[in-house]
Structures are given as structure tokens and as C-alpha cells.
C-alpha positions as CSV (number, residue, x, y, z in Angstrom):
1,M,13.4,-28.6,67.2
2,E,11.7,-25.1,67.4
3,I,15.0,-23.5,68.5
4,D,16.8,-25.1,65.5
5,K,14.2,-23.6,63.1
6,K,14.5,-20.2,64.7
7,I,18.3,-20.3,64.4
8,K,18.2,-21.5,60.8
9,K,15.7,-18.7,59.8
10,R,18.0,-16.1,61.5
11,N,21.0,-17.5,59.7
12,I,19.3,-17.4,56.3
13,F,18.2,-13.7,56.9
14,T,21.7,-12.8,58.0
15,A,23.2,-14.5,54.9
16,I,20.8,-12.6,52.6
17,G,21.5,-9.4,54.4
18,L,25.3,-9.8,54.1
19,V,25.0,-10.6,50.4
20,I,22.9,-7.5,49.7
21,F,25.2,-5.4,51.8
22,I,28.3,-6.7,49.9
23,L,26.6,-6.1,46.6
24,F,25.7,-2.5,47.7
25,L,29.3,-1.8,48.7
26,F,30.6,-3.2,45.4
27,I,28.2,-1.1,43.3
28,F,28.8,2.0,45.5
29,T,32.6,1.5,45.0
30,L,32.3,1.2,41.3
31,Y,30.1,4.3,41.3
32,N,32.6,6.3,43.2
33,V,35.6,5.1,41.1
34,G,33.6,6.2,38.0
35,V,33.4,2.9,36.2
36,L,29.7,3.2,35.8
37,E,30.0,6.9,34.6
38,R,27.2,8.1,36.9
39,I,24.5,6.0,35.1
40,I,22.7,5.4,38.4
């Protein structure tokens, strides 16, 4: 049971990290392409 909880927690953190990373890449790409016109 304890091992399952640890694995689930790690999976949740990994998923959140991946989502944040993908969003960062997406925004960074838009920024480089010039869609946001250097607002950031």
C-alpha cells in the first residue's frame, strides 16, 4: 500500500512537471516567432 502511494505521488508530480514544461515550451516558441510581440 505504501509503495503504491509513493508511486502515485511521483506520477502526479511528473505529470504536473510535464504540463508546465510543455506550456513553457509553447509560450517560448510563440515568443520567439513574434506572435506575442515581445510583451513578456
